[in-house]
DRENDO-1510 file (C-alpha; in Angstrom, 1 decimal, always signed):
<recs>
REC; n; res; u; v; w
REC; 1; UNK; -0.1; +0.0; +0.2 .
REC; 2; UNK; +1.2; +3.4; -0.5 .
REC; 3; UNK; +2.2; +5.5; +2.8 .
REC; 4; UNK; -0.6; +7.8; +2.1 .
REC; 5; UNK; -3.5; +5.0; +1.7 .
REC; 6; UNK; -5.8; +4.3; +4.7 .
REC; 7; UNK; -5.0; +1.5; +6.2 .
REC; 8; UNK; -1.5; +0.9; +6.1 .
REC; 9; UNK; -1.5; +0.4; +10.1 .
REC; 10; UNK; -4.8; -1.4; +9.9 .
REC; 11; UNK; -7.6; -3.3; +7.8 .
REC; 12; UNK; -10.9; -0.9; +8.1 .
REC; 13; UNK; -9.7; +0.4; +4.6 .
REC; 14; UNK; -9.6; -3.4; +3.4 .
REC; 15; UNK; -13.7; -4.4; +4.6 .
REC; 16; UNK; -15.1; -3.0; +1.4 .
REC; 17; UNK; -12.8; -5.2; -0.2 .
REC; 18; UNK; -12.8; -8.3; +1.4 .
REC; 19; UNK; -16.2; -8.3; +1.6 .
REC; 20; UNK; -16.3; -7.6; -2.4 .
REC; 21; UNK; -14.1; -10.6; -1.8 .
REC; 22; UNK; -16.9; -13.0; +0.2 .
REC; 23; UNK; -19.4; -12.4; -2.5 .
REC; 24; UNK; -17.0; -14.7; -5.1 .
REC; 25; UNK; -16.6; -17.5; -2.1 .
REC; 26; UNK; -19.6; -17.5; -1.8 .
REC; 27; UNK; -20.8; -18.8; -5.1 .
REC; 28; UNK; -18.4; -22.3; -4.5 .
REC; 29; UNK; -20.0; -25.1; -4.6 .
REC; 30; UNK; -19.2; -25.5; -0.9 .
REC; 31; UNK; -22.6; -27.5; +0.1 .
REC; 32; UNK; -21.6; -30.1; +2.8 .
REC; 33; UNK; -19.9; -27.1; +5.1 .
REC; 34; UNK; -23.5; -25.4; +6.1 .
REC; 35; UNK; -25.1; -28.5; +7.1 .
REC; 36; UNK; -22.6; -29.5; +9.9 .
REC; 37; UNK; -23.2; -29.3; +13.2 .
REC; 38; UNK; -20.8; -25.7; +13.8 .
REC; 39; UNK; -22.0; -25.1; +17.6 .
REC; 40; UNK; -18.4; -26.3; +19.0 .
REC; 41; UNK; -16.7; -24.3; +20.8 .
REC; 42; UNK; -13.4; -25.0; +19.8 .
REC; 43; UNK; -11.2; -21.9; +20.3 .
REC; 44; UNK; -9.7; -23.9; +23.7 .
REC; 45; UNK; -8.2; -26.6; +21.9 .
REC; 46; UNK; -4.8; -27.2; +20.6 .
REC; 47; UNK; -3.2; -28.4; +17.2 .
REC; 48; UNK; -4.5; -31.7; +17.7 .
REC; 49; UNK; -5.4; -31.4; +21.3 .
REC; 50; UNK; -8.0; -34.7; +21.9 .
REC; 51; UNK; -11.7; -33.1; +22.0 .
REC; 52; UNK; -14.2; -35.3; +23.3 .
REC; 53; UNK; -17.5; -35.8; +22.3 .
REC; 54; UNK; -19.9; -37.4; +24.4 .
REC; 55; UNK; -22.3; -40.3; +22.6 .
REC; 56; UNK; -25.7; -41.6; +24.3 .
REC; 57; UNK; -25.6; -45.4; +24.3 .
REC; 58; UNK; -29.1; -47.0; +23.1 .
REC; 59; UNK; -31.3; -47.9; +25.6 .
REC; 60; UNK; -32.3; -51.7; +26.0 .
REC; 61; UNK; -35.3; -52.1; +28.0 .
REC; 62; UNK; -36.5; -54.6; +30.5 .
REC; 63; UNK; -39.2; -56.2; +32.4 .
REC; 64; UNK; -40.6; -55.1; +35.7 .
REC; 65; UNK; -41.0; -56.6; +38.8 .
REC; 66; UNK; -43.0; -55.4; +41.6 .
REC; 67; UNK; -40.6; -55.4; +44.5 .
REC; 68; UNK; -37.6; -55.5; +42.1 .
REC; 69; UNK; -35.8; -52.5; +41.0 .
REC; 70; UNK; -34.4; -52.5; +37.6 .
REC; 71; UNK; -30.8; -53.7; +37.9 .
REC; 72; UNK; -28.1; -51.3; +35.7 .
REC; 73; UNK; -29.0; -48.2; +36.0 .
REC; 74; UNK; -27.3; -45.1; +34.7 .
REC; 75; UNK; -25.4; -44.9; +31.1 .
REC; 76; UNK; -22.1; -45.3; +30.3 .
REC; 77; UNK; -21.2; -43.1; +28.3 .
REC; 78; UNK; -19.4; -43.0; +24.8 .
REC; 79; UNK; -17.2; -41.1; +23.5 .
REC; 80; UNK; -16.3; -39.9; +20.4 .
REC; 81; UNK; -12.2; -38.2; +19.6 .
REC; 82; UNK; -12.0; -35.4; +17.6 .
REC; 83; UNK; -9.5; -32.4; +17.1 .
REC; 84; UNK; -8.6; -29.0; +15.3 .
REC; 85; UNK; -5.8; -31.3; +12.5 .
REC; 86; UNK; -5.3; -28.1; +10.1 .
REC; 87; UNK; -3.9; -24.5; +10.7 .
REC; 88; UNK; -3.9; -23.0; +7.1 .
REC; 89; UNK; -3.2; -20.2; +5.6 .
REC; 90; UNK; -3.6; -19.4; +2.3 .
REC; 91; UNK; -0.5; -18.3; +0.0 .
REC; 92; UNK; +0.0; -14.6; +1.9 .
REC; 93; UNK; -0.8; -11.6; -0.5 .
REC; 94; UNK; +2.6; -9.4; -1.0 .
REC; 95; UNK; +2.3; -5.3; -2.4 .
REC; 96; UNK; +4.9; -2.9; -2.8 .
REC; 97; UNK; +4.6; +0.2; -3.4 .
REC; 98; UNK; +6.4; +0.3; -7.2 .
REC; 99; UNK; +3.8; -2.6; -8.1 .
REC; 100; UNK; +1.0; -0.1; -6.5 .
REC; 101; UNK; +2.0; +2.3; -8.3 .
REC; 102; UNK; +2.3; -0.2; -12.1 .
REC; 103; UNK; -1.3; -0.9; -11.6 .
REC; 104; UNK; -1.9; +2.3; -10.9 .
REC; 105; UNK; -6.5; +2.3; -10.9 .
REC; 106; UNK; -6.9; -1.5; -11.1 .
REC; 107; UNK; -5.4; -2.4; -7.4 .
REC; 108; UNK; -8.2; -2.7; -5.9 .
REC; 109; UNK; -9.9; -5.4; -8.0 .
REC; 110; UNK; -6.6; -7.7; -8.3 .
REC; 111; UNK; -7.0; -7.3; -4.6 .
REC; 112; UNK; -10.1; -8.1; -4.5 .
REC; 113; UNK; -9.2; -11.5; -6.6 .
REC; 114; UNK; -6.4; -12.5; -4.1 .
REC; 115; UNK; -8.7; -12.6; -1.8 .
REC; 116; UNK; -11.4; -14.5; -3.0 .
REC; 117; UNK; -8.5; -17.0; -4.2 .
REC; 118; UNK; -7.3; -17.2; -0.7 .
REC; 119; UNK; -10.4; -17.4; +0.4 .
REC; 120; UNK; -11.6; -19.9; -2.6 .
REC; 121; UNK; -8.8; -22.6; -1.6 .
REC; 122; UNK; -9.5; -22.6; +2.2 .
REC; 123; UNK; -13.3; -23.2; +1.8 .
REC; 124; UNK; -13.2; -26.0; -0.8 .
REC; 125; UNK; -10.3; -27.8; +1.3 .
REC; 126; UNK; -12.5; -27.5; +4.1 .
REC; 127; UNK; -15.4; -28.9; +2.3 .
REC; 128; UNK; -13.1; -32.0; +0.6 .
REC; 129; UNK; -11.9; -32.7; +4.2 .
REC; 130; UNK; -15.8; -32.9; +5.2 .
REC; 131; UNK; -16.7; -34.6; +2.5 .
REC; 132; UNK; -14.0; -37.0; +2.9 .
REC; 133; UNK; -15.4; -37.8; +6.3 .
REC; 134; UNK; -18.7; -37.9; +5.4 .
REC; 135; UNK; -18.2; -40.6; +3.4 .
REC; 136; UNK; -16.4; -42.9; +4.7 .
REC; 137; UNK; -18.4; -41.9; +8.8 .
REC; 138; UNK; -21.7; -43.5; +6.1 .
REC; 139; UNK; -19.3; -46.4; +4.5 .
REC; 140; UNK; -18.0; -47.4; +8.1 .
REC; 141; UNK; -21.4; -47.1; +9.4 .
REC; 142; UNK; -22.5; -50.1; +6.7 .
REC; 143; UNK; -25.3; -47.6; +5.6 .
REC; 144; UNK; -25.7; -48.0; +1.3 .
REC; 145; UNK; -27.4; -47.2; -1.2 .
REC; 146; UNK; -27.1; -47.7; -5.3 .
REC; 147; UNK; -25.6; -49.4; -7.6 .
REC; 148; UNK; -21.3; -48.4; -7.9 .
REC; 149; UNK; -20.6; -46.4; -10.6 .
REC; 150; UNK; -24.2; -45.6; -11.6 .
REC; 151; UNK; -25.0; -42.4; -11.3 .
REC; 152; UNK; -28.3; -41.6; -9.1 .
REC; 153; UNK; -31.8; -41.0; -11.2 .
REC; 154; UNK; -30.1; -40.3; -14.5 .
REC; 155; UNK; -32.7; -41.5; -16.9 .
REC; 156; UNK; -35.0; -42.0; -14.2 .
REC; 157; UNK; -39.2; -40.8; -14.9 .
REC; 158; UNK; -39.7; -40.7; -11.2 .
REC; 159; UNK; -37.9; -39.8; -7.4 .
REC; 160; UNK; -37.4; -43.8; -6.8 .
REC; 161; UNK; -33.8; -44.1; -5.5 .
REC; 162; UNK; -35.0; -40.8; -3.0 .
REC; 163; UNK; -37.8; -42.8; -2.0 .
REC; 164; UNK; -35.5; -45.9; -1.2 .
REC; 165; UNK; -33.3; -43.8; +0.1 .
REC; 166; UNK; -35.2; -42.1; +2.7 .
REC; 167; UNK; -36.9; -45.3; +3.4 .
REC; 168; UNK; -33.6; -46.5; +4.6 .
REC; 169; UNK; -32.9; -43.8; +6.7 .
REC; 170; UNK; -36.2; -44.2; +8.8 .
REC; 171; UNK; -35.4; -47.8; +8.7 .
REC; 172; UNK; -32.4; -46.6; +10.5 .
REC; 173; UNK; -34.3; -44.2; +13.3 .
REC; 174; UNK; -32.8; -41.0; +11.5 .
REC; 175; UNK; -34.3; -38.0; +12.8 .
REC; 176; UNK; -36.3; -37.1; +10.3 .
REC; 177; UNK; -36.1; -33.1; +10.7 .
REC; 178; UNK; -33.0; -31.5; +9.6 .
REC; 179; UNK; -32.4; -33.8; +7.3 .
REC; 180; UNK; -29.9; -33.3; +4.1 .
REC; 181; UNK; -28.8; -34.7; +1.2 .
REC; 182; UNK; -25.4; -33.7; -0.3 .
REC; 183; UNK; -24.7; -35.0; -3.6 .
REC; 184; UNK; -21.8; -34.5; -6.7 .
REC; 185; UNK; -22.4; -32.5; -9.5 .
REC; 186; UNK; -23.0; -35.8; -11.0 .
REC; 187; UNK; -25.8; -36.0; -9.6 .
REC; 188; UNK; -26.8; -32.4; -9.4 .
REC; 189; UNK; -27.0; -33.0; -13.3 .
REC; 190; UNK; -28.8; -35.8; -13.4 .
REC; 191; UNK; -31.9; -34.1; -11.5 .
REC; 192; UNK; -32.3; -31.0; -13.1 .
REC; 193; UNK; -32.7; -33.8; -16.2 .
REC; 194; UNK; -35.5; -34.9; -14.9 .
REC; 195; UNK; -38.9; -33.5; -16.5 .
REC; 196; UNK; -41.4; -33.6; -13.7 .
REC; 197; UNK; -38.6; -31.6; -11.3 .
REC; 198; UNK; -37.8; -28.9; -13.8 .
REC; 199; UNK; -41.7; -28.5; -15.0 .
REC; 200; UNK; -43.3; -25.3; -12.8 .
REC; 201; UNK; -46.4; -27.5; -13.0 .
REC; 202; UNK; -45.3; -30.5; -11.5 .
REC; 203; UNK; -42.5; -29.5; -9.4 .
REC; 204; UNK; -45.1; -26.5; -7.8 .
REC; 205; UNK; -42.5; -23.1; -8.5 .
REC; 206; UNK; -39.5; -22.7; -10.6 .
REC; 207; UNK; -36.9; -22.8; -8.5 .
REC; 208; UNK; -35.8; -25.9; -10.5 .
REC; 209; UNK; -36.3; -24.1; -13.7 .
REC; 210; UNK; -35.0; -20.9; -13.6 .
REC; 211; UNK; -32.6; -20.9; -10.9 .
REC; 212; UNK; -31.0; -24.0; -10.7 .
REC; 213; UNK; -32.9; -24.4; -6.9 .
REC; 214; UNK; -32.9; -27.9; -6.0 .
REC; 215; UNK; -34.6; -26.7; -2.7 .
REC; 216; UNK; -36.4; -29.4; -0.6 .
REC; 217; UNK; -37.4; -32.9; -1.0 .
REC; 218; UNK; -39.0; -35.5; +0.7 .
REC; 219; UNK; -37.8; -33.9; +3.9 .
REC; 220; UNK; -34.7; -33.3; +2.2 .
REC; 221; UNK; -32.3; -30.0; +1.8 .
REC; 222; UNK; -30.7; -30.8; -0.9 .
REC; 223; UNK; -27.6; -29.5; -1.1 .
REC; 224; UNK; -24.3; -30.0; -3.9 .
REC; 225; UNK; -20.9; -30.1; -3.3 .
REC; 226; UNK; -18.0; -30.1; -5.5 .
REC; 227; UNK; -15.7; -31.2; -2.8 .
REC; 228; UNK; -16.5; -35.2; -3.3 .
REC; 229; UNK; -14.3; -37.4; -5.6 .
REC; 230; UNK; -13.7; -40.8; -6.7 .
REC; 231; UNK; -13.4; -43.3; -4.2 .
REC; 232; UNK; -10.9; -46.0; -5.5 .
REC; 233; UNK; -11.4; -49.4; -3.8 .
REC; 234; UNK; -7.9; -51.0; -4.6 .
REC; 235; UNK; -7.3; -54.0; -7.6 .
REC; 236; UNK; -8.2; -56.0; -5.4 .
REC; 237; UNK; -12.5; -57.4; -7.1 .
REC; 238; UNK; -13.3; -60.3; -4.6 .
REC; 239; UNK; -12.0; -61.6; -1.2 .
REC; 240; UNK; -12.4; -65.2; +0.2 .
REC; 241; UNK; -13.0; -66.3; +3.8 .
REC; 242; UNK; -10.5; -69.4; +5.0 .
REC; 243; UNK; -11.6; -69.4; +8.6 .
REC; 244; UNK; -15.6; -69.1; +10.1 .
REC; 245; UNK; -15.9; -65.8; +11.1 .
REC; 246; UNK; -18.9; -64.6; +14.3 .
REC; 247; UNK; -21.3; -62.0; +14.5 .
REC; 248; UNK; -19.5; -59.2; +15.4 .
REC; 249; UNK; -16.0; -59.8; +14.3 .
REC; 250; UNK; -14.4; -56.7; +13.0 .
REC; 251; UNK; -11.2; -58.2; +11.5 .
REC; 252; UNK; -11.4; -61.7; +8.9 .
REC; 253; UNK; -9.1; -64.5; +7.6 .
REC; 254; UNK; -9.0; -64.5; +3.9 .
REC; 255; UNK; -7.1; -66.2; +0.8 .
REC; 256; UNK; -4.4; -63.5; -0.2 .
REC; 257; UNK; -5.6; -60.8; -2.1 .
REC; 258; UNK; -4.2; -60.6; -5.5 .
REC; 259; UNK; -4.7; -57.1; -5.2 .
REC; 260; UNK; -4.3; -54.2; -2.8 .
REC; 261; UNK; -7.9; -52.4; -0.9 .
REC; 262; UNK; -7.8; -48.7; +0.0 .
REC; 263; UNK; -9.7; -47.3; +2.9 .
REC; 264; UNK; -13.0; -46.3; +1.9 .
REC; 265; UNK; -13.1; -49.7; -0.5 .
REC; 266; UNK; -16.6; -51.6; +0.3 .
REC; 267; UNK; -17.4; -55.0; +0.1 .
REC; 268; UNK; -20.5; -56.6; +0.2 .
REC; 269; UNK; -21.2; -60.8; +2.6 .
REC; 270; UNK; -24.6; -61.4; +1.9 .
REC; 271; UNK; -26.7; -58.7; +2.1 .
REC; 272; UNK; -24.4; -56.5; +4.4 .
REC; 273; UNK; -22.3; -54.0; +2.9 .
REC; 274; UNK; -18.8; -53.6; +4.9 .
REC; 275; UNK; -16.0; -51.1; +4.9 .
REC; 276; UNK; -12.3; -51.5; +5.2 .
REC; 277; UNK; -10.4; -49.4; +8.2 .
REC; 278; UNK; -7.5; -50.0; +7.0 .
REC; 279; UNK; -5.4; -50.8; +4.0 .
REC; 280; UNK; -4.7; -53.8; +2.8 .
REC; 281; UNK; -2.0; -54.5; +0.4 .
REC; 282; UNK; -1.5; -57.3; -2.2 .
REC; 283; UNK; -1.0; -60.6; -1.0 .
REC; 284; UNK; -2.7; -59.6; +3.1 .
REC; 285; UNK; -4.7; -62.2; +4.6 .
REC; 286; UNK; -7.0; -60.2; +7.1 .
REC; 287; UNK; -8.8; -57.6; +6.5 .
REC; 288; UNK; -10.2; -54.7; +9.2 .
REC; 289; UNK; -13.8; -53.5; +8.7 .
REC; 290; UNK; -16.7; -51.7; +9.9 .
REC; 291; UNK; -19.1; -52.5; +10.6 .
REC; 292; UNK; -19.2; -55.1; +12.7 .
REC; 293; UNK; -20.0; -58.6; +11.5 .
REC; 294; UNK; -24.2; -58.1; +11.2 .
REC; 295; UNK; -23.9; -62.4; +10.9 .
REC; 296; UNK; -22.3; -65.7; +10.8 .
REC; 297; UNK; -20.3; -66.2; +8.3 .
REC; 298; UNK; -18.7; -69.8; +6.7 .
REC; 299; UNK; -15.1; -70.6; +5.3 .
REC; 300; UNK; -14.8; -70.4; +2.1 .
REC; 301; UNK; -17.6; -67.0; +1.4 .
REC; 302; UNK; -17.2; -65.3; -1.2 .
REC; 303; UNK; -18.0; -61.3; -1.1 .
REC; 304; UNK; -17.9; -58.3; -3.9 .
REC; 305; UNK; -15.8; -55.7; -3.7 .
REC; 306; UNK; -18.0; -52.7; -5.1 .
REC; 307; UNK; -16.0; -50.8; -8.0 .
REC; 308; UNK; -15.0; -46.8; -8.2 .
REC; 309; UNK; -18.1; -45.0; -7.1 .
REC; 310; UNK; -18.0; -41.1; -6.7 .
REC; 311; UNK; -20.6; -40.6; -3.0 .
REC; 312; UNK; -23.2; -38.6; -2.3 .
REC; 313; UNK; -24.1; -38.2; +1.6 .
REC; 314; UNK; -27.6; -38.0; +2.6 .
REC; 315; UNK; -27.3; -37.7; +6.7 .
REC; 316; UNK; -29.1; -35.6; +9.5 .
REC; 317; UNK; -27.1; -32.8; +11.2 .
REC; 318; UNK; -25.7; -34.6; +14.2 .
REC; 319; UNK; -24.0; -37.0; +12.2 .
REC; 320; UNK; -20.8; -35.0; +11.5 .
REC; 321; UNK; -19.5; -32.1; +13.3 .
REC; 322; UNK; -17.0; -29.2; +11.9 .
REC; 323; UNK; -15.2; -27.8; +14.6 .
REC; 324; UNK; -13.3; -24.7; +13.4 .
REC; 325; UNK; -11.4; -21.6; +14.7 .
REC; 326; UNK; -9.2; -18.9; +13.8 .
REC; 327; UNK; -5.7; -19.3; +13.3 .
REC; 328; UNK; -4.6; -19.4; +17.4 .
REC; 329; UNK; -1.9; -15.8; +17.7 .
REC; 330; UNK; +0.5; -15.8; +21.2 .
REC; 331; UNK; -1.6; -14.0; +24.4 .
REC; 332; UNK; +1.4; -11.0; +23.5 .
REC; 333; UNK; +0.7; -11.2; +19.9 .
REC; 334; UNK; +3.4; -10.9; +17.4 .
REC; 335; UNK; +4.1; -8.5; +14.5 .
REC; 336; UNK; +1.1; -8.1; +12.7 .
REC; 337; UNK; -0.1; -4.8; +12.5 .
REC; 338; UNK; -3.6; -5.7; +13.0 .
REC; 339; UNK; -5.8; -8.4; +13.0 .
REC; 340; UNK; -10.0; -9.3; +11.6 .
REC; 341; UNK; -12.4; -11.5; +11.3 .
REC; 342; UNK; -14.6; -12.0; +8.2 .
REC; 343; UNK; -17.1; -14.5; +8.4 .
REC; 344; UNK; -18.7; -15.8; +4.8 .
REC; 345; UNK; -22.5; -15.9; +5.5 .
REC; 346; UNK; -23.3; -18.4; +3.1 .
REC; 347; UNK; -20.4; -21.5; +4.6 .
REC; 348; UNK; -20.6; -20.1; +8.2 .
REC; 349; UNK; -16.5; -20.1; +8.4 .
REC; 350; UNK; -15.0; -17.4; +9.6 .
REC; 351; UNK; -11.5; -16.3; +8.7 .
REC; 352; UNK; -8.7; -15.0; +10.3 .
REC; 353; UNK; -6.6; -11.5; +8.0 .
REC; 354; UNK; -3.7; -10.8; +9.8 .
REC; 355; UNK; -1.9; -7.4; +8.0 .
REC; 356; UNK; +2.1; -7.4; +8.5 .
REC; 357; UNK; +3.5; -4.7; +7.6 .
REC; 358; UNK; +7.2; -5.3; +6.7 .
REC; 359; UNK; +10.7; -3.5; +4.6 .
REC; 360; UNK; +8.5; -1.4; +2.2 .
REC; 361; UNK; +5.9; -3.7; +1.6 .
REC; 362; UNK; +2.7; -4.9; +3.4 .
REC; 363; UNK; +1.7; -8.5; +3.8 .
REC; 364; UNK; -2.0; -9.7; +4.5 .
REC; 365; UNK; -2.1; -13.5; +5.7 .
REC; 366; UNK; -6.1; -15.2; +5.5 .
REC; 367; UNK; -6.5; -18.9; +7.3 .
REC; 368; UNK; -8.7; -20.6; +9.0 .
REC; 369; UNK; -8.0; -23.8; +11.5 .
REC; 370; UNK; -10.8; -26.3; +11.7 .
REC; 371; UNK; -11.1; -30.5; +12.1 .
REC; 372; UNK; -14.0; -33.1; +11.0 .
REC; 373; UNK; -15.6; -36.0; +12.9 .
REC; 374; UNK; -18.3; -38.1; +11.1 .
REC; 375; UNK; -20.1; -38.7; +15.3 .
REC; 376; UNK; -23.0; -40.2; +14.8 .
REC; 377; UNK; -22.6; -43.0; +12.0 .
REC; 378; UNK; -25.9; -44.7; +11.9 .
REC; 379; UNK; -27.2; -41.0; +10.9 .
REC; 380; UNK; -25.5; -40.9; +7.7 .
REC; 381; UNK; -26.3; -43.0; +4.1 .
REC; 382; UNK; -23.6; -43.6; +1.4 .
REC; 383; UNK; -25.7; -43.3; -1.8 .
REC; 384; UNK; -23.5; -44.5; -4.5 .
REC; 385; UNK; -22.6; -42.6; -7.9 .
</recs>
């Protein structure tokens, strides 16, 4: 900044530019972030420090016997551990006096673009992390619907996929309020191609047709995300048990694998789905998975490994927690001339903006710290694509 430019020693003069940049960030496809539980206080958690989230166990009914008090009163509360695992800044934005003179009146717009790119980069990284955790959390709960490699709703003339997804969650007892379905862009394109959703006379309004708004369907807030990536299960296409396995096991003995299996790989034994919790290399003779076996499995039984899939995730808000805070500053401060927070009203993320004065130049750092965890996996369902 020039010596006589307002905002040399503070960020006040940059507020209009920062908010103009947020208008660009708000158009990014970060549909998963605002659907998470973000009502956690993570300000007191250091990087990688454990945050314990309490989980209430399921209740068990008992017979009433007059004169005999019920046994085993009280709950043994469970916990799920999560942490702030990332403490990141975008590439610092640096300007010196000669650079400002060189661009002249274009300076403000160039700065808008720089801030937008910085906040977009952070928001997209958070979105990718949330999408991955949501995918793995639902898969490892064994709550899976659809066909791997086939985009839901594509070529469909009805919403059978959504109706069946709702049935899965209803059967699981997922709370009916605050349900969300976050879909990838391929699924979004397939939904927008359905005539009865784009027809105002059938849909009841023209939001899908005119503005591409997915809206609410069957009790789900339909959101779209660009953060999903295909999950490659690895080279193995089949497993075969070489020993009996009892209901409740989370590791089974198998014939030596003919290829690798990655975390997120899903295999089907009988009518149930399971997902790997640890990688298994070619030649491995045991695999670890989740959920625990839902039925006894005999030696020699074969399981099919699902092919590469592009995820979509349906859930209630309590399924996944996102803990965020601004990057920590020392109690006595550092060399920053000014520090402020700016909140993206679409994603809900609050970025830290710090202004530093170097010799004959200024440096702006935009940062965020976060961690994400699928806390209540039972309430998440993976819709394969």
